N, C-alpha and C positions, 0 to 999 in steps of 0.2 A: 502492500500499500503506499511506503514513504517513497518508492520509485515513482510512482503514479501522482504524487502529489503536485509537483511544479506543473505537469502537464494538464491537472485538473483545474489549477489555479488559473493557468493559461485561458483555459476554455471558458471559465466564469468570467474572466476579464474580456473577453471577446465578446460574450452575449450582453454584459451591462453596456459596453461602449455601444453597441447595436441598438439595445432597448432605450438607451439614452438618446441616439441621433435620431430614431424613429419617432420621438414625441414633438419635435420641430415642425415647422411649416404645415401645418395641417388645415389651414384655410384653403377652403376650395374657391374656385374661380367660376364664376357662373357664364354660360356661354351667352353671345350677344352677337346680333347681326351686324357686319362691318359695313360702314356707310359706304355707297356706291358710286355717288357721284363725283368722287375724286380719281376714279379707276375706270379703265377700258381694258376689257379683256385682261383682268388680273394685275394690270400695271398702271403706275401715275400716269394720267394724262398729260402731266408737265414733262413725263421722261418719253413720250412717244416719238417728239422729234429727235431724240438721240439715238433712236433704233432704226437700224437699216435690216429690214425684213429681208434676208436674201433666201431664206429656206423654210417656207411653209408647209405644214403637214396636215393631211386630214385623214385619220385613221380609225378604222372600225376594226375591233378583235373581240374573241371571245376565246373566254378561259374554260377548259374542260379538265377540271381537278382530277377525274376518276383515271383519265389516260393520261394525266400530266403533259398536256399540249396546248397551245394556244394556235388559233388560225384567224389570220387578219387579210384586210384590204387596206393598201395605202396610196394615197395621191401625194406625189410631192411635187410643189410649185417652186423651181429654182430660176432666180432672177440673177443675172450677170450685172453686179454694180461696179464693174471695174472697165479700164479703158480697154482691155485686151479681150479678144475673141477667145470664146471656149470651144475647142474643137471634140472636146469629151468630157464625160461626167464620171468622177470619182466617188465611189460609195464605201462606207463602211459597212461590213458585214460580220459583225462581232460575234453571234452565237457559234460561227464557224471555228471559233478559239477551243471549243468543246468537240470537235470532229474526231480527234484523235490525239494521240500521246505525243506527237511528235510538231504539234504548232508551236511557235513562238511561247504564246502564252502558257500552254499546257507543260512544255518543256522546262520552262524557266521556272514555272511555280511548283514543279514535281507534282502534278495533278493526274493521278492515274485514271484514263478513260476506259469505261468500261459500259455496259449496258444501261447501268443508273446513272452514269455522270455524262453520257454523251449526248450531244445537241447538234444544232447546225442551222442554217436558216434553209429551208426546203421551199425555192421560189418555183410556184407552178405557171406564173405569167409576169411578163415585164413588157409594157407596151408605152410608146413614145407617140402622141397623136393617133390613138388608135392601131399602132403598127407594131407588132413584136419584134423586141430588139435583143441583141445577145450580150450578156455579161462576159467578160475577159478578166480571168483572176490575175492579179499581179502582185508583187512584192516589191512595194517601193523603196524600203531601206534594208531589209535582211533577206539575203537570197534563201529561200526555204519552200521546196516543192510541196510541202505539206502543209503550208500554210495558205487560206484562202481568206483570210479575213478584210482584204481589201478587192476591189472589181472596180472594173470601168466599161463603160459603153461609149463606142466610138459614134460621133454625131453625124449625120447626112450633111448638116450645114452647121456652121459655127453659129453660137449665141453671142450676139453682139451686145454691147453696153444699154442697158434698160429693156432687153429682151428677155421673155420668161419661158420656162420649157416645162411642160407638164410630163412626170413620169408616172404611171400606175403600175402596182406590183400588187401580186397574189401570192401568200406565203404562209407556211407554217413553222412553227418552232417547238420541237420536244423541249420540254423543262425538266432540266436536269437536276439530281440530286445535287444540292448546293456545292460547289467547289470554291467559289469566289465570287460574291457580288450579285451572282446570278442564280436562281433556281429554288426547289422547294427545299423545305426545313425537314430534317429528319424527325419523325414522330410528333411533327406537329400539323396543324392545318393553316400552313404560312407558306406562300408564294411570293417571292420578289422577283420582279421583272425589270431588268436593266439592260441597255446596251441591245435590245432585242429586234429591232428593226432596221431596214436599210436605210442608213444615215449618210447624206451626202457630206464630202470632205469641204475644205475652205479653198477657195480660188482669189491667190492673191498674186499681183505682178506677173498675171499670164501662167503661172503654175498652179498646179494641185496640190495642197497639204493633206493628205489623206494615209495617215499611219497604220501599219498594222498593229494589231492588239499585242502590244508588248507586255512581257511579265509583271513589271514593277511599275511602269508609268501609269498616267489616266489618259484623258481623251481631248481632242480638239475638233469643234466642229462650227459651222454657222448659226448666227441668230434668225429667229424667227418665230411664227404663230404657230402653236400647235392646237388642234382642235380634234378630241381622243374619244371616243365612246367606247366603253369597255362593257363587254356583256359577260354575266358570272351567274351561277346559281343564286337562288333567292337566300340561302342561309350565308351567304359571304357578304362581307362589305369592300370596298375598295378605297383605297387613297391613293394620292397620285400628284404629280408635278402641276401646278395651277389651280384655278378656281373651280371648284364644283358647281357645275351650272344647273344640273337637273339629274333626276334618276326618275326612269320609267320601268314601268313591267310589261312583259311581252305576252302573248297568249299562252306561250308552254311555260308561264311562272317564271321566268328568269328576270333579272334586273340589267337594265342599262345604266350606266354611270357616264356622263358627259363633263369632261373636263377640258377647260380651254385656257390658255395662257399665251401671252404675246411677249416678246421680248426677252426670249429664252434659246437655248442651243442643245438642250437635251428634252428627254421626257421618261421618268420611270416610273413605276406603279407597284403596290403591293396588294393582295387579296388574302383576307383571312375571315374566320368566324368567332375569334377567341381572344377579341382586345377590350381593354378599357379605355374611354375617350376622355382626354381633358382639354378645356378650352381656356384661353386667356386673350383678352383683347388689349392689344397696347396702343396706346393713344399718343400720337406724335405732338409736338409743341404746337403745330399748327392746327391741330383738332383732328386731323384725319387718322384712320383706325387701320392696325394690322391685327388680322386674327391669326393667333398661334394656337396650333392642333397639337396635342400629345397622344400617339396611337400607343397604348401602354399594354404590355403582357399583363395577365392579370395577377402573375405573382411578383411583378415590380408596382404594382397599384401604390405602394405606400411612398413612391418616389414621384409621383403624378406633379405635385407640385414644384418639385425641385427641376424637373424636367421644363415646364413651360417658365419658370422662373429664371431659369440659366439664359433661356433666348431672350427674354424680356431685359435682363441685366445687359446683354450684349446689344440689343436695338438701342438702349439709351446710351451706351458708350459709343457707339457709331454716331449717333445723331448728334452726341455732345462734340465729338474730336475729329470724325472723319466725314461723314456724309449719311443722308437718308436712305433706308431699305426702299427699293423701288417698287417691291411687288406687295400684292393684297394679302398673300397668306404666305405662312410657313409651316410645314407641317413635319412634325417629329416621330420617326417610327423607331420604337424600341422592340429590337428584332431578337428572334431566339438565338442562342450561343450556335446551334446546328445550322442556321441559317448561313453563317459567314458572310453575311451582308453589312454587319455592323461598321460605324466610323466611316462612313462615305457620304458624299454629298453629290446631289444633284438640284437642278434649278428648283427652287421652292420647296423642296424636300430634302431630308437628310435622316441618316440612319444612325442610330446611338445602340446604347444597352446599359444594363445596370446588374452588378452581381447581386446575389442573394443578401449578402452583408455588405453594405457600403454606409458606414456612418459618415458624417460630413466632414471630420477631418480628413478623410481620404480625397475629398474633392472629385470622388466620381460617383454619379455619372456626369457632374457639372463639368469638368474640362472637355471630355471627349465631345459632348452636347455642344459646348461653346465652340470649340475649334471646327466643328462639322458648319455650324451656322456661320461662322467667319468666312468659310468658303463661299457663302452665298456672294459676297463682295469681291473676294479675291479668288475667283474660277467662274462663278456664274453671272454677275455682273462685269467684272474686268476679267476678260476670258483670254489669258495667255496661251500659248501653246505648251500644255501639260507634258507633252512627249519630248518637247526640246529643250524645254526651260522649267522643270517641275519645282525649281525653287521659288518661282516668282509666284506662285499660288501658295506651296506648302509652308515655305520658310516665311513668307510675309504673315500667313495664318497663322502659324505658330507663335511669331512674337505677338501680335495682336492678341492670340486667346490668353496667353500666358498675362498680358496685361489686364484684360478684362476680369479673369478670374482672381488676381491679385487684389485690385480693386474693390471686388464685392464680397470676396471670401477669404482673402489674407493669402499667407503662402500655407501650402498643405502641410500637414505632419507625415513625418516619415513613417512608415509601418512596415510590418511583414505579415506574410500569411500563415495561419495555423493549420496545418492539414490542407494547404491550398485553397482554404475558403475563408478563414476568418480573420479580417484585418487585426492587428495588434499594433498598437502605438509604440514604437520603440525602434532598436536597432538590432538586426540579427547578422549574426558573423558565420555562423555555421549551422547546418542542417543535415539532419539525415533522414530520406525518406518524407520530406516536408514537415519532420519534426524538428522545430528549433533547438538546438544543443547549449549553443554560446550565444546569449541575446542579452541586451539591456532594455527594461522597459522606461518609458518616459516619453514626453512631447517634445520632438524635436523637429523643427519646420525646414524645408527644404530651402537651401539658398537660391536665389534666382540664376536660372539657366542650369542647376545642378545635373539634372535628368540629361539634358542636351549634352552637357560636358561629358557625361560618363560615357556616352556614344560617340563623341568627337575624338576622345583621347585614345581610342582604340585605333583610330586611322586618321592622325590630323592632316597630314599631307599628300595623299594619294591622288588627288585631284582639286580642280579649283570648283569654285560655286557655279562658273559660266560653263563648264563642260556639258556637251549634251548629253540629256538623261537617260534614254534609252541606251546610251552606248555604256553605261556603267555597268560593270560585270556581276553585280550580284546585289541583292536585297540591302545587306548591310551598308554597303557603301553607297548605294543609292539613298538610304534614310539618313545617313550623313550629310550627303552633298544637298540634299534637297529639304530634309527639316533641321537637323542639328546645327550645322555650320553656319547656314543664312540666319536661324535664330540669334546665336551668339553674335555674328556679325552686327545684327540690327542692335542687341543690346550693348554692345561696346561702342555704336556709333551714337545710340541714345546717351550713355554715359558721357562720351565726348563733346557732343553738340547740345544736348539738354533735350528733355521730354519733350517741350513745346515745339521744339524745331522739328523733330521727328514726327510730331502729329501734322505739321504744316506740309511736311513732306508726302505724308499718307494721304491727306485731305486733297492735296493737289493732284497727286496722282491718280486718286479714285475718280474725281470729279472731271478729271481730262479725258480719261481713258475708259469711262464707263460704256458697256455696249458696244467696245472696240477689243481688237487682239494685239495689246502692247507685247513690247520685247523687253529683255532686259536692258538694253540702250536707253529706252523711254524711261525706265524706272531710274537708272543712273542719271539720265540728263534732267529728269524732275528734282531727284536730289540737288545736284549741283545747282539750278535754277534757285532754289529756295536756301541755299546757304552762299554767304559772300566768299568765304575761304576757298581755295582751290582744294578741291578732293581727289585729285589725280592719284596721291599717295594712297587714299582710301580704295579708289576703284583699282588700281595695281595691286595692291598686298591683300585686300579682303575678298575682291571679287574675281580679278583676272588671273591671278596665281596662287598656286599651293603653297602659301606661305607658312613659315613656321616662326612663332613668336616666343620668344625668350630674352629678358632683359634680367643683368644681374649687378648687384652691388658689390665689388670685390673688396674694397676697404674704404675707410675713413680714417683720416688722418691729421695730424697740425703740419702746415706747409713750414715752419719756421719763421714765416712772417707774423706779424702782431695780429693777433684775433681771428686768424685766416684757417680755415679746415679745407682739405680736398677731399673729395667724394669720387673715386675711381668707379666708372660704369662700363660693363661690357655688353654689346647687343650679339647674344649668342645664336640665335636664329637668323634667319635671311629676311623675317618679316619686318615692316619698318611701321611702327606707331608712335605718334608725338606723345613726349612722356613728361611726367611731372616728378620732380625729386624733392624729397622733404628732407631736411636736417633737423633731428630731434635734440633740444636742449633741454636743461633742468627747469627753464621757465617759458621755453615758447617753442614754436615749429616755425622755421623759415623754409620757403618754397622758391623753387626755379622750374622754367620750362626749357625743354629740349625738344629738337624736332626727331629724335630717335634714329637719324639717318647714319651716324659714324659707327664704325665696329666698335670702337671705346671712346670714351669721352672722360676727361678730369672736370668737374664742376668744382668752382671755388665758392666757399661760403665764408663771410665775415660775421663773426659774433663774438661777444663778449663774455656769454655765458657759457657753462660746462656743458660740452658735447656729448650726447649719449649714442648716437648712431644716425643712420639715413637710411632712407627708403625708396625704392623707385616703383611709381603708380600706386602711392598710398590709398587711394579711393577705387582701385581694381578697375579702371575704367575699361581696360584692355582684358576683358574676361577670356582671351584665347590665351593669355599667356600660359606655357605650359608647366611652368615650375616656379610659383610664388614663394618656395622655401628659398629661392636665393635672391628674392627681391629687397631685402633688407639685411642690414650690417649692424651690429653692437659692437661698441668699443669694448665693453666689459662682458664678457660671455656669462650666461645665465644656463644652468643646469636643471633648474628645477621641474621645467617641462619634459624634459627627457626623461628623468627620473620617475614621475608621474605616469608616464606612459608605459615605462618598463614595469612597475608595480602592478599596471592594469593589465599588459599583457601575461604575467605571471599569474595572476589572478584567473585570467579567464583560460589557460592552459592547464594549470591546476584543476579547475574546475570539470573540464573535458577530461582529464585523466581520472578523476574520481567515478564521473559517470560511466565511461567505457568500463572500469575495473568493476562497478557494481552490476552492468549488463552481464559480463563474462562471470 
């Protein structure tokens, strides 16, 4: 019994933490109707002039849950808004990523394709002007004869500026057991349907950008209006991109849901019969309203207010610092874990999730919900090419999401999982079969950027932020290049430039490029436009090159001149970042600035006070510095910290040995 006592105490602690958190935020929001006069087809009327509707879709689709299949008809109206003639049309056929295990997506993700997980777009008819046309499968970026996720249609005559083309499709798609982002959830009556229809690419500067379904990157497509009718059995409900315009009943007892949305570049939907609904109306400063809708699994009903409040907080933050959300609705879908569709963004619809035990201190599901909602601005509205420049939405989103979470919830508490499910506040140093062996209980907050730093340290200089995203070799390096490193770079720039300047940059970038397809150069140009200082050092060292940052204080000593001390500094890494040097005395602290360019530098300080030591970058503005331990130097050495750490390690090792001996 004595051996089980520590584990029993941990279990009780986890339960009490969970019960305490579940008593918060019980107030329920009532559903209201959103005022309609400021919107047209789900978008603010004031934004219509900013939207260039290139690709408009009219789709009728029916879901057959028993056979796990959808059958659809689609009319795509594509308009050439460029000065260049289009001699062909290129289309994404992303369900074909699940055709066999050798496609780019399946191979890169390690998805085993079998009878349950197999899918593909089965096209029975394609017509242009009522004339059948032929699809030609192509591989625009990576040669792979097994990959048919992109196809083209050669046109009889070019489509000129201002001309439109109608393409009609009849197709069906087997719904696979969920592998990633698409399919049905095992053991649940839940279907998530994304990247499911023939979707036109982006035509720019006389060339098509229509990427294959790569394993790590997301998507890129043209803006337009979607009018979609979804037919389902009566027991199911549907939630989707856009505004729910109507529901009608057919003679055979089925339901048809109609959704419409202008100013978007994709359409996703889900169908299920087992959800709890939560609504909240967010009112902008001008009085217009946004409908927040959360579609929640029954077992996660206790988090219903936390889901909608997360998005409401993010809306308020954007309205204050960056810009208005332009759409009428936002839908949050809490997906089952077996769906593998969680943590994704689609226009006006995001997927998230919650664990069975998620006390407020963990900031879950808050962070993932806010992160995916921020993508409504940096992906849905400002629509960069995620296949080539994923950092431009993922990195910006990670940075802003962390700002929102910190403002409304504070820094999250470090925690570890007991038997994989119960979050325990504290630090875990060693586990065996998910059972903590060496740990310390307590409330410790994550420093800003800590989670991203842990990932960044594993490969700090393998690539630059501006490297082409789909060419990165694996998921880990993609995550560092697209999420971690850009987030840390933006944190460092904020510490250097100031929070208000960073918000000026984001506000200008959002408002200038909404409903457009900006590039990295557009963001960097916007940054320079808002900052009087020449930022070429930042662009070269932080974005264009894979620089390593490490500055060190080697010594502090008197020079022999009256009241003068010399601080010797080295730039060990190849990265350059402007630095601040602090000289600590018994009475005050004296500062000097340095551009950080030389390989070494002697900084001279004058002071009549007794000097204790010096430090470079005392406020940790450059969070990318790989070794903070060498940033400072004390004239009189102190060993108390080392001794305390040694005693602590001795205690942990002794405890481990005692536990192991008791087990044997």
